[in-house]
C-alpha positions in Angstrom: 16.9 6.8 -38.5 15.0 8.2 -35.5 15.6 7.2 -31.9 12.5 7.0 -29.8 13.2 8.1 -26.2 10.1 6.4 -24.9 11.6 3.0 -25.9 13.9 3.1 -22.9 11.9 2.6 -19.7 12.8 4.7 -16.7 14.4 2.9 -13.8 12.3 2.6 -10.7 13.7 2.3 -7.1 12.3 0.9 -3.9 12.4 2.6 -0.6 15.2 0.4 0.5 17.2 1.2 -2.6 16.9 4.9 -2.0 17.7 4.5 1.7 20.9 2.6 0.7 21.7 5.3 -1.9 21.3 8.1 0.6 22.8 6.2 3.4 19.7 6.8 5.6 16.8 4.9 7.0 13.7 3.7 5.1 11.7 5.9 7.6 13.5 9.0 6.3 12.5 8.1 2.7 8.9 7.8 3.9 9.1 11.2 5.6 10.4 12.7 2.3 7.4 11.2 0.6 4.9 12.5 3.1 6.5 16.0 2.9 5.9 16.0 -0.8 9.5 15.9 -1.9 9.3 12.4 -3.4 6.3 11.1 -5.5 5.7 7.4 -5.3 4.2 5.2 -8.0 1.8 2.8 -6.4 1.2 -0.6 -8.1 -1.0 -1.8 -5.4 -1.6 -1.1 -1.7 1.8 -2.6 -0.6 4.1 -2.1 -3.7 5.4 1.3 -4.6 8.5 2.6 -6.4 10.1 5.9 -7.2 11.4 7.2 -10.5 15.1 7.6 -10.6 14.7 11.0 -12.2 12.6 12.2 -9.2 15.2 10.8 -6.8 18.0 12.6 -8.7 15.9 15.9 -8.6 15.7 15.7 -4.8 19.4 15.1 -4.6 20.1 18.1 -6.9 17.8 20.3 -4.8 19.6 19.2 -1.6 23.0 19.8 -3.2 22.0 23.4 -4.3 20.5 24.1 -0.8 23.8 23.0 0.9 25.8 25.6 -1.1 
């Protein structure tokens, strides 16, 4: 029996959810996006989300820079 990885959708996070996760402001999340550290998925002009894997990659990079 084969398991298909594509059958599990990746979790998407809002700016507010990331700001809460990082204990920072939504404006900081916007700055990270503008700097190219976070890539947003745009659904329309107002709605965007971020892949959890991208958020975790930014966190890992920040942790390795802090060492």
